[in-house]
C-alpha positions in Angstrom: 0.1 -0.1 0.2 1.4 3.4 -0.9 1.1 5.9 2.0 3.3 8.9 0.7 5.0 9.7 -2.5 8.1 11.2 -1.0 11.6 11.1 -2.4 13.9 9.4 -0.2 17.5 8.8 0.0 19.4 5.4 0.1 20.0 5.9 3.7 16.5 7.0 4.6 14.8 4.1 2.6 16.7 1.7 5.0 13.7 2.3 7.5 11.2 1.3 5.0 12.5 -1.9 4.3 11.4 -3.2 7.9 8.0 -3.9 6.3 9.8 -6.5 3.9 8.6 -9.9 4.8 11.4 -12.1 3.4 14.4 -11.7 5.8 16.7 -12.8 2.9 15.3 -9.8 0.7 15.7 -7.4 3.9 19.5 -8.6 4.0 20.0 -8.3 0.5 18.5 -4.6 0.4 20.4 -3.7 3.5 23.9 -4.9 1.7 22.7 -2.7 -1.1 22.3 0.5 0.7 25.3 -0.1 2.8 27.5 -0.5 -0.4 26.2 2.7 -2.1 25.1 4.9 0.8 27.5 7.1 2.7 25.2 8.5 5.8 23.2 6.7 8.4 19.3 6.9 8.4 19.6 9.4 11.2 22.2 12.0 9.7 20.3 11.8 6.3 17.1 12.6 8.0 19.5 15.3 9.8 20.8 16.5 6.8 17.2 16.6 4.9 15.8 18.6 7.8 18.9 21.0 7.7 18.3 21.6 3.7 14.7 21.9 4.1 15.0 24.9 6.8 17.0 26.6 4.2 14.0 27.4 2.5 15.2 27.8 -1.0 12.6 27.1 -3.5 15.0 25.5 -6.2 15.2 22.6 -3.7 13.0 20.2 -4.8 12.6 16.5 -2.8 14.3 15.0 -5.6 17.1 17.2 -5.3 17.3 16.6 -1.3 17.4 12.9 -1.7 20.1 13.2 -4.4 22.5 15.7 -2.3 22.0 13.2 0.7 23.1 10.3 -1.9 26.1 11.9 -3.3 27.1 14.6 -1.0 28.3 16.8 -3.4 31.7 18.4 -2.6 31.6 21.6 -5.0 29.5 23.9 -7.0 30.2 21.5 -10.4 28.9 18.3 -8.1 25.8 20.1 -7.2 25.2 21.6 -10.8 25.2 17.8 -11.9 22.0 17.4 -9.4 20.2 20.8 -10.5 20.0 20.0 -14.1 17.0 22.0 -14.8 17.7 25.4 -12.6 20.8 27.1 -11.8 21.7 28.1 -8.1 23.1 31.2 -7.1 26.5 31.5 -5.5 25.1 31.9 -2.2 22.4 29.1 -2.2 25.1 26.8 -3.6 27.4 27.8 -0.9 24.7 27.3 1.8 24.0 23.9 0.5 27.8 22.8 0.3 28.3 24.2 3.9 25.5 21.9 5.2 26.8 18.9 3.4 30.4 19.3 5.0 29.0 19.3 8.5 27.7 15.7 7.7 30.7 14.1 5.7 
């Protein structure tokens, strides 16, 4: 059953897998998440909250999830996430400063 349509980062999706019935499937999903995710679910949630507090209108849910997954290091990395809109220097700096706190 679909409860909410909200883009999640890999780390945040780890909490959702508890609804999977098969223990083998849970283990396989957790292995995949740990292989590609750099943050814990708690840190990913904290970074999401901090990014949303920035109140940048260009910062859509999909972008937040990708920022959490990729942890961009510079404006060039951010521009690969924001392909259909441009961030100002100030907006990019604010996002990158938050990301640095979670690395």
